[in-house]
C-alpha positions, 0 to 999 in steps of 0.5 A: 271186489273180483280179481282186483289188480291194482289196489292202493288205500286211500282216503276220499272226499265225498260232497254231499251231506245226507241228514240223519236224526239224532238230535232228539236222542242227544240229550239221553247218549251224547250223540254228536257231544261225544263225537270228539275232534284229534289235533295231533302237533310237534314241537314247534306246534305244528299241526300234523294230523286231524282225526276223529274218536269217540267218547266212550267212557268219561275219560276214554276215547275210542279213535284208529290206530294210525291216528295214535300209534306214531305219536306222543300224549303232548302231542295230542289235544282231544275235542269233545263237546261240539258247539257250533261253528264260530266264523269270527275264531276261523284260522285256516292251517294246513297238515303235513299232507297238504289238507287245509283244516279249519282250527278256532271256527268248530266251537268245543266245551271241552279240550283235553290232554292226554295221558295214556295211550294204548293201541291194538297190539296186532296193529304194533306188530303189523299195520298191513294186517292187524287190527287197527284201533286205538284208545286214549285215556284222558288225563281229566274225566269229561262231564259229556255223556258217552255214546255206547259201543256195540259187542262184535255179537250185538253187530251181527245179530242186532245191526246187519244180518248174515245176508249183509245188509242193514237189519229191519230198522236200522239207522246207520252214518260215518260220523267226524271231522274230514274233509267237505269240499276243500277244507276239514274241521268241522263236524258232519253226518252221511248216512249209509245208503241202506243198499249196501253190502257189508261183509265182515272178515275172522278179525272183525274188519267190516268192510261197505261195498260202495256202488262200482265207479264208472270210467273211461279208458283214460282214466282207467290210464291215468290210475294206474299210473305210477304217480300215486298222487296223480291217480290219487287225484283223479280218483278224488274228483270221479267220485264227487263229479260221481256223486258216491255215497258216504265215503270217508273224508280226510280227517275221519279216520278213528270215527264210529260208524254209528247206528240206531235201531228202530229209532233208539239210541246211538251206538257206535258199530264200529272205529272207521279205518281207511278207503280202498279202491280196486278194480273189477273183474271187466277192468271198467269202474271202480269199487270204492270199498270203506272199511271199519272194526267192531270196537273191542270190548272196553 
């Protein structure tokens, strides 16, 4: 992204699901059952937010810092052990931001309360530049097999090359409970295309550069509108229309970028935090970037 002149954080919607072979690894590694849904409610039980997380130890769930920093343990429910969707139990609730969430339909084998919240210190001190990662300690241990977390060195040596490409034999995906079409709350996996370029900062923040979006002059003018909500809504429509692959959705924050090497066990190589978009140097296209943090050591 060169000389971006109008960058804004936005959570985007992708209306397609590419297949990814996780079934044969799930029995020994936890697989989809270790991907957890995080529900936050206020004192009156109104739905405040939806996030995703990953069971990385019997009583520990890794997630994004912004999914935890403003909340108390009593407000948070962590649901793990996804068992499918039951249409008969479906109930739709809306978060305070207006996202419609499927509550009840997705079935889980475990519902956990949270005993402790640990947010990365740098994020507490500086939300704009800190490492957007947090960890929940559950009140009781989970019986689900957790997924392994790749160390920082392992990510660069085993999964992502120095040139920013997925190494030979590596397949990666985004996992989470974010929005699909106009509804969120159900589990999905979206494969990251092989041609996606990765870059990494000194703080171990990885970015994935997704294909640029081609825009009309009218689109560019509207995206520069002072009304950021209107601009965000337009961008979502453009992304869906152009079928942009592998982008995060509202509710996917805190989910993991899961990778498989040579058909082996799934591992988390990072905690998904945000999507951003900015104009490229020719001012006729937008470049979409997904960001995630290589997990800190447990």
